[in-house]
N, C-alpha and C positions, 0 to 999 in steps of 0.2 A: 466305730461306725464302719460298716462294710458295704454300705449302699445296696443292701439286699432287703430293704423294708417293703418294697413293692411300688414305691412312688417313682415318678419320672418328671422331667422338665419338658415343657412344650417345645423348647428349642431343639430337643433331641428326639422326641417321639410325636409323630403326627396325630395319633389317636388322642393324646392329651390336648393338643392344639385344637382339634375338632371339637372336643368336649367344651373347652373354654369358649370357643366361638359360639357354640350352640346354646350355652347357658349364660353367657355374658360374664363368665368368671375371668378376672384380670390375670395377666401373665405374671410370672415371678418377678420380672424386672420392674413391675409397678410398685413393689415393696408394700403392697396392701395385704392385710391379714387374709382377706378373701381369696388371695392367690394360693393359700395353703389348704383350700377345700377341694382340690381335685381328687378323684377317686384313685384307688390302687390300680396300677396297670397289670400287676401280677401278684400272686400270693407271696407274702413275706418268706424269704429264704429260697424262693424258687430260682431267682437269677439276680445278676448284678446290674445296676443301672443308676447313673447319677439322677438324683431327684430331690424333692422337697423335704425328704427326711432330714437332711442336714440343716435346712432352714428351721424345721421343728426343733432340732437340738439347740439352735441359737435362741429360739423362743423360750425353751426351758431354762437356759442360762439366764436370760433376762428375768423370768418369773422368780427364780430362786434367789438371784443376786439383788433384784430390785434396781438394776442398772440396765441401760441400753447395752447391747452386745459390744459395740465399739468401745465404749467407756470401760466395760469389764475387761476386755482383751488388753486394752492399753494399760490399765492399772495392775492386772494380774499376770500378764504374759509379756507384752512388749517392754514396758519399763523395767521389770525385774531382770530381763535379759539384756538390758542396755540398748534396746532398739529404739532410738529416738528419731533420727532423721528420716528413716524409712516409714515410720508411722504416719507422718504427714502425707506421704504419697498414697498410703493405704486409705487414709481419710478422704483424700481428694477423689480417689477411685470410687469409694462408696458413695460419696455425695453426688457424683456425676453419673453413676451407673444407670439410674432410672431414666436418664435423658436419651439413652440409646433407643433406636427404633427397632421393632421386631424384624423388619426387613434386613437390618444389619446382621442380626443373628442368623437369619436364614442364609444370607450370603456366606457367613463364616461357617455355618454348618455344612453347606454344599462344598465349600473349599476343603474343610477337614475330611469330609467323606471321600472327596476325590483324591486327597493325599493318602488315605488309608488304602485305596484301591491300587496305588502304584507299587 
């Protein structure tokens, strides 16, 4: 995965946020499948951008394995590597992630951008 599929997240790209607001499409942190229906921001291979392409990869793992992504990763990645204690922290993060408000991400985004400019 090289993040060059053409998708973007609304937390990084204002055009995607505007599209979601205009169409009523939920944001990615809602964890709804409809959040994966945003259009391409650019042609695949044209440039690099974090986006829903990695979420689509997770959906493919779920479809092929018949398991939720968290369960698949636990059984096929974390446990074979002996990562037990940290897995619980990852589960807690995934379970609380949708509770964050979009405004929180906007503040984080603004902070990260200001850090890049320094």
